[in-house]
KEVEXPA-316618 format. One line per 10 residues: their letters; for each residue x, y, z of C-alpha. Coordinates in steps of 0.25 Angstrom, whole numbers. Layout:
BEGIN
a) X,Y,Z | ... $
REM end
This chain:
BEGIN
xxxxxxxxxx) 0,0,0 | 4,15,-1 | 5,22,12 | -6,32,14 | -3,46,10 | -4,52,24 | 5,42,30 | 15,43,19 | 15,58,20 | 18,57,35 $
xxxxxxxxxx) 30,48,33 | 36,58,24 | 31,72,29 | 42,79,37 | 30,86,46 | 26,72,50 | 39,69,57 | 38,83,64 | 24,78,68 | 30,65,74 $
xxxxxxxxxx) 16,59,76 | 12,60,62 | 24,52,56 | 23,42,67 | 9,39,65 | 11,38,50 | 22,27,53 | 14,20,63 | 3,19,52 | 13,14,42 $
xxxxxxxxxx) 19,3,51 | 5,-2,54 | -1,-1,40 | 9,1,29 | 23,-3,36 | 30,-3,22 | 23,4,11 | 24,14,0 | 22,29,3 | 18,38,-9 $
xxxxxxxxxx) 19,52,-7 | 18,63,-17 | 32,68,-22 | 39,56,-17 | 43,43,-23 | 35,31,-16 | 43,25,-4 | 41,14,6 | 39,18,20 | 46,8,29 $
xxxxxxxxxx) 39,10,43 | 42,-3,50 | 55,-6,59 | 57,-19,53 | 56,-14,38 | 65,-3,41 | 76,-13,46 | 74,-22,34 | 77,-10,24 | 88,-5,33 $
xxxxxxxxxx) 95,-18,33 | 96,-20,18 | 105,-9,13 | 107,-15,-1 | 93,-17,-3 | 88,-3,2 | 97,9,-2 | 99,23,4 | 105,29,-8 | 97,25,-21 $
xxxxxxxxxx) 86,35,-17 | 85,46,-7 | 89,41,7 | 78,50,13 | 64,53,8 | 64,63,-4 | 53,67,-13 | 54,65,-28 | 57,80,-31 | 69,81,-21 $
xxxxxxxxxx) 74,67,-25 | 75,72,-40 | 82,85,-36 | 92,78,-27 | 95,68,-38 | 98,79,-48 | 107,86,-38 | 114,73,-34 | 117,67,-47 | 106,57,-46 $
xxxxxxxxxx) 108,54,-31 | 95,55,-23 | 103,60,-10 | 108,74,-7 | 119,68,2 | 127,55,2 | 128,51,16 | 128,37,23 | 113,38,22 | 113,39,7 $
xxxxxxxxxx) 123,28,4 | 122,13,2 | 133,3,2 | 144,2,-1 | 145,17,1 | 137,18,14 | 146,8,21 | 159,15,16 | 154,29,20 | 149,24,33 $
xxxxxxxxxx) 162,17,37 | 169,31,36 | 163,36,49 | 157,24,55 | 168,22,66 | 165,37,71 | 151,33,75 | 154,20,81 | 151,19,96 | 166,16,100 $
xxxxxxxxxx) 170,29,93 | 159,37,98 | 163,33,113 | 174,43,111 | 164,54,109 | 156,51,121 | 162,61,131 | 162,72,121 | 147,69,117 | 144,69,132 $
xxxxxxxxxx) 151,83,134 | 142,88,123 | 130,82,128 | 132,88,142 | 134,102,136 | 121,101,129 | 114,96,142 | 120,109,149 | 115,117,137 | 101,111,139 $
xxxxxxxxxx) 102,115,154 | 106,129,151 | 93,131,144 | 86,131,157 | 74,122,158 | 69,123,143 | 75,120,130 | 73,115,116 | 79,101,118 | 80,98,103 $
xxxxxxxxxx) 86,112,99 | 94,114,111 | 100,100,114 | 96,89,105 | 100,96,91 | 113,101,96 | 119,90,105 | 121,79,94 | 124,90,84 | 136,94,92 $
xxxxxxxxxx) 141,80,94 | 140,76,79 | 147,89,75 | 158,87,84 | 160,72,79 | 159,78,65 | 169,90,68 | 159,101,65 | 163,113,74 | 152,117,85 $
xxxxxxxxxx) 150,131,78 | 144,124,66 | 134,115,74 | 122,125,72 | 125,125,57 | 125,109,57 | 112,108,65 | 105,118,56 | 110,111,43 | 106,97,49 $
xxxxxxxxxx) 92,102,53 | 90,108,39 | 94,95,32 | 85,86,41 | 74,96,43 | 73,100,28 | 58,98,29 | 56,107,41 | 54,122,39 | 59,125,53 $
xxxxxxxxxx) 72,118,50 | 75,117,35 | 84,127,28 | 73,135,21 | 64,137,34 | 52,134,26 | 43,122,23 | 48,113,12 | 37,112,2 | 45,107,-10 $
xxxxxxxxxx) 56,98,-13 | 65,108,-19 | 65,117,-6 | 68,105,3 | 79,100,-6 | 85,114,-7 | 85,116,8 | 92,102,10 | 102,105,-1 | 106,119,5 $
xxxxxxxxxx) 108,112,19 | 117,101,13 | 125,111,5 | 128,118,18 | 132,105,25 | 141,102,13 | 148,116,13 | 151,114,28 | 156,100,27 | 165,103,14 $
xxxxxxxxxx) 172,113,23 | 173,103,34 | 179,92,25 | 190,101,19 | 194,104,34 | 194,90,38 | 202,85,26 | 213,96,30 | 211,94,45 | 205,81,49 $
xxxxxxxxxx) 200,79,63 | 194,69,72 | 180,71,67 | 170,65,58 | 171,76,48 | 186,72,46 | 182,57,44 | 172,62,33 | 181,72,26 | 193,62,26 $
xxxxxxxxxx) 185,49,24 | 187,40,12 | 177,30,6 | 181,20,-4 | 195,26,-3 | 190,40,-7 | 187,53,1 | 172,54,3 | 164,61,-9 | 159,75,-6 $
xxxxxxxxxx) 144,71,-5 | 147,59,4 | 157,67,13 | 147,79,14 | 135,69,16 | 143,62,27 | 145,75,35 | 131,79,33 | 125,66,39 | 135,66,50 $
xxxxxxxxxx) 132,81,53 | 116,79,52 | 112,65,56 | 123,65,66 | 115,74,75 | 101,76,70 | 96,62,73 | 102,62,87 | 96,76,89 | 82,72,85 $
xxxxxxxxxx) 83,59,94 | 89,67,106 | 78,78,105 | 67,67,103 | 72,59,115 | 70,71,125 | 56,75,119 | 52,60,121 | 58,60,136 | 50,74,138 $
xxxxxxxxxx) 37,67,134 | 40,54,141 | 43,59,155 | 43,44,160 | 54,41,150 | 62,53,154 | 61,49,169 | 65,35,166 | 77,40,159 | 81,49,169 $
xxxxxxxxxx) 80,38,180 | 89,29,171 | 99,35,162 | 103,21,157 | 91,22,148 | 97,33,140 | 102,24,129 | 88,17,127 | 82,31,128 | 91,35,116 $
xxxxxxxxxx) 87,23,108 | 72,26,110 | 74,41,107 | 81,37,94 | 69,28,91 | 59,38,95 | 64,50,87 | 70,42,75 | 76,55,69 | 78,49,55 $
xxxxxxxxxx) 64,47,50 | 68,39,37 | 78,35,27 | 74,30,13 | 79,17,6 | 79,12,-8 | 76,-2,-12 | 87,-7,-21 | 79,-20,-26 | 65,-26,-25 $
xxxxxxxxxx) 63,-31,-11 | 53,-34,0 | 52,-27,14 | 41,-32,23 | 33,-39,12 | 33,-26,3 | 40,-26,-11 | 50,-15,-11 | 55,-12,-26 | 69,-8,-30 $
xxxxxxxxxx) 71,7,-28 | 59,8,-19 | 61,19,-8 | 59,16,7 | 57,25,18 | 62,20,31 | 53,26,42 | 62,25,55 | 52,32,64 | 42,22,60 $
xxxxxxxxxx) 52,10,62 | 55,16,76 | 40,16,80 | 37,2,74 | 28,-5,84 | 34,-19,80 | 47,-15,85 | 45,-5,96 | 35,-7,108 | 27,6,110 $
xxxxxxxxxx) 35,13,99 | 28,27,102 | 33,27,116 | 47,33,120 | 53,22,129 | 67,25,134 | 69,10,137 | 64,5,124 | 71,-9,121 | 74,-14,111 $
xxxxxxxxxx) 74,-1,103 | 77,-5,89 | 74,8,82 | 78,11,68 | 81,26,70 | 96,24,66 | 92,15,54 | 98,1,53 | 108,-7,46 | 119,-1,37 $
xxxxxxxxxx) 113,13,37 | 111,14,53 | 115,28,58 | 130,30,59 | 128,39,70 | 119,31,79 | 129,28,90 | 133,43,91 | 118,47,91 | 115,37,103 $
xxxxxxxxxx) 127,41,110 | 124,56,109 | 110,54,114 | 114,45,126 | 125,55,131 | 115,67,130 | 105,60,138 | 115,55,148 | 119,69,150 | 105,76,150 $
xxxxxxxxxx) 96,66,157 | 103,67,171 | 102,82,171 | 88,83,165 | 78,83,176 | 65,85,168 | 61,88,154 | 48,91,147 | 43,97,134 | 42,112,134 $
xxxxxxxxxx) 34,114,121 | 31,106,109 | 43,99,102 | 44,99,87 | 50,90,76 | 57,93,63 | 49,90,50 | 58,80,43 | 55,66,38 | 70,62,37 $
xxxxxxxxxx) 77,66,50 | 69,73,60 | 66,75,75 | 63,85,85 | 64,100,82 | 61,106,95 | 59,101,109 | 56,111,120 | 59,106,133 | 58,110,148 $
xxxx) 68,103,157 | 75,103,171 | 90,99,172 | 99,96,183 $
REM end
């Protein structure tokens, strides 16, 4: 069957993700009535919506059968796709990061920085990350008894960590935050570059292009510097790295910087913000956590499931196949609906409750298989350390206004979380 128009619209509408209930209700309907079916939305090529946890894993496990690079790795309308292909010499993607690669390239490029993000290497950063976290807890305390937790803490702390890892000076962090929000919030008039509703594909693409161009200009200068003066930072690894015995191509190097500089903090920011919002609304969970700080790691996992900052990736079938009894044809496009997989009643008991001790918690928020998030261990570590520093000092917290969410169907999360709190 074809998915009903109102449900398909909610799956792709950026405003539905800002509404939260609307997107989750659409996914709940899909899991029950059309767990793997085709959405046909005007202006878009038809695509399968993969809404069940098990089916998402089936697709993620088979990287040769379901590609990232053949068509756009994120949902794109026909007009934008055509323009991008014209600009990029036939490629459907503006960038060429790990997200837009298949093997053998994916494995080779991933290997370049993989060791940086392994737990044993990250342990060296723990003391410095704790120092940064403590500084942000002090800044929060300095606000008195009210602040916007998203804007004053959650957005800035992971940003500072990844910029230090990358080698971006602190003075440039506001610029990096603004560019990241423009890139991921391109559909949100309060965040995007034009400051206006995006009513047509050309405007949306022009906004993104301008943001990408700014990133490129910044990282070209950084590359030149790190080739002359290499340091112990991630930028030096990218600037001086080689794949297949050759330096990285311009597009690949710039894309590597951008994914590190954006996904490296925005997803952690969203999850951190979403966790405090959930704790403020679930005082019993907040008190349990306060009483037993050993539950911080499981609370972090639950906040990752709860928020699921990456809302989707697209995959393209490389051959005719079958998933969950449905016939998928070669070149079919599949929308992996991660928030839906993370609310799947067959996997998660009482999925709409925020439970800090949820176990097991086999969420798919970091993806799965070969494309699993490279920075997942860093993200978990940052969140764990922040809560270890904040919770012993945070006596009480409640919402001081209505929180809002970013309008975006790719990567999104809270935009503003006004809170009232007391600290030791």
